N, C-alpha and C positions, 0 to 999 in steps of 0.2 A: 487428582492427577492433573498436571499442567496440560493445556491445549497444545503448546509447543515446547519442546525441550531439546537442547543441544548438549551432548555429552562428549567432552574431549574431542571436539570436531577440528579436523585439520584439512586444509587445502594446500597441496604441495605441487609446485612446478619445478621439477628438477631438484635443486637443493633449497629453493626459496619457499618459505612458509607464508602464503597469503593469509591463512588462518592458522593459529598455533595453539591447539588444545583449548578451544573456546568452550566454556560452559555457560548456558543461558537458558532461561525459561520464561514463558508467558502464560499467565492464567487466562482462562476463558473470560471474556468481557473486559480485559485489561487494555490499557493504552500505554505503549512503551515506545520511547524514542531511542534511536541508535545514532551516536555521534562519533567523530574521530577525524583526524586530519586526512588529507589526500593520501591514498596508499595504505590506509589503516586496515582495510579489509571489509569495509562497510558493504560495498556492492557485491563482493564475493559472497559474503554472508547472506545477503538478500537473494542472490541467485540460487544458492543452495536451499534456503528456506522455501523459495518460490518454485522449486522443482525444475529450474532451468540449468542446473549443474549438479554434479555429484561431489560429495565430500570424499577426500582421499582416505581419511580415517575418522573413527568415531561414529556416533549415532545421532540421527536427526529424527525425533519422534513428533509426528503431527497427529493429534487425536489418538495417541497410543500406537500408531503404525510407524515402523522404522523406514524412512524414505531411502536410506542407504542400501536397502536390500531389494529395491524395486528396479525394474527395467525402465528404459527411456519411455516406452509406450505406457507403462503403468504410471510413471511420473506425470506424463501428459494428462492422463485421466484424473489424477489427484489435483493437478493445477486447474483443470477445467471444472471440477466438481466442488472443490473445497477452498480455493484460494481466489481472492480478488486482487488484481494487480493494478497499481497506479504508478506511472513513470513521470520523470521530469519532461521527457519528450513525449508528446501526447499520443503519438502513434494512431491517429485517427485516419480513416480512409477518406481522402480528399474529395472523391466524387460521390460520397454518400452523405445524406443528411444526418443530423444529430441522432434522431430516433433510429435511423437505419444502422448507424455505428453501434448503438446499444444492442440492436437486434442481432448483429453479427455475433456477439458473444452468446446470445441465446442459441443461435444456429449450431454452434459447436457443443452446446450442452444438452439441448433438448429440441424444442420447436420454437421458432420465432413467434412472438406474440406482441403485436404493435401496442395493444392496450397496456400490457405489463411494462413495455419499454417506455411508454408515455408516462406511466405512473412513476417509474424510476427517475425520469427527467423532472417530473413534478417535485419529487423529494429533494432535488438539488436546485430547485427554483428556476428551471429552464423549460417549462412546458410551452411557453410562448415562443421559444426558439427552436422547437423540435424539428421543424422542417427547413432549417437553415443549414447550409454547407459549412464546414470548418472555416473556410476562408471568410465567411460572413460573421464569425464569432470572435470575440476578444480572447486573449490568452486565458483569462480567468474562466470564461465560459467554456472554452475547450477542455480545460482541466476538470470542470464540473461534469462535462459529458463523460470524461474518463471515470469519474467517481460513480456516475450512474451506471456505466458499463461494468464496473467492478462489482456493483451491488446486485445486478439484475438476477444472478443465479443463486442468491442467498448463500454466500460463501461462509466457511467457518472462521476465516480470518482475512483481513484486508492488509496487504503489504504495499506501502507507498515509498518509492525511492525518489527522494528530493522532489516532492510534489509541488513545492512552491518555488523551486529554483529558477523558473522562467517567468515568474509573476512579479508585477509591481506590488507596492506595499498594500494598496487597497484590496487587490484580488487575493493577495496572500492572507489577509485578514478574513476575507470571505471564506476561503478554503479551510482555514483553521477552525472557524466557527462551524463550518459544515462537519468537520471531524468531531467537534464537541457534540453536535447533534447526533451523529451516528453512534458515538460512544454512549451517550445517554440512552440510546435505544438498545444497547447491549452488544454493539459490534466490537469485536476484538481488533485492535489496531496496532501495527508495528510500522513506525515511520522513520526512515533514514533521512537525516537532514544535516546540513552543515551550519544551519542557522540556530543559534542558541535561543532566540525568541520563539521559534517554532518548537524546539525540543522541550522547553521548560513548561509548556502547557500540558504535557503528558503527565501521567502518574509517576513515571520514573524514566530515567535516561541511563542507558548502558553506553560507556565510552570505550572504544577500541583504540589501540595504539600499536602499530607495527604488527598487526595480525593477532594481538593478544587482548584478552579482557583486561582493561586497565582499572576502572572503578565504576561505581554506580552512583547516581544522584537521585534521591527520592524527593519528589515535589510535595513537601509538607503542607503547601498552601493549595493543593489541588481541590477544586470544587466541582468541576464539570459543568459549571453554569454557562449558559449560552447568552451571548450578547445579542442585542436587538440590531441585527444587520439585515438589510433587505437583500435577499439572494437574487432578486431579479435585476439588481443594478448591473449595468453592463461594464462598468469600469473603463479603462482606457482601451481603445481599439488598436 
């Protein structure tokens, strides 16, 4: 059984179909990219999968549970317990340090644990920056704090919406290689991106157009191999 499955999913605003009978599935441990032009429905789809919005029609199954039948309160619990979210805009709390930003996610899930938060930052190569404020971190470092925050509660799936959209080329490469590392550890990844170079490192890419499933590209050269990139590099400030 797929970890994530969309069956004839629609999102309708009046007479406009933001998503039009989309069928899509992700297996546990798979890495999938979602691409499409502006207005194709990528963010709408991500919001529905991430329990931040309801589908108008169809079924959205996460680990066998139909999200369309849940209340907003129940969706919040699913998002907290099973989903790790990474956004283009980092959404870090500016007056909290990196480790405190990671601990905020723990607070809503269980009990904040600084040791676990530090271990999560260590996984993304930021242990030495744990007590820095967001304003003292580069864009790439802030995004890696977001990855650590997404990982801290051991989610079933990581959803990343344009995770490299605000990064320079060097930091984009570092984040992509971090995703390779997470995938090699068994993490399920769904990454929305407009960048073909980011999309093509995944196992496959689903392309949306005008709210509809258009086609799929399978990466026949996928290896999952990790390049030797030093995660402690700061990149551009």
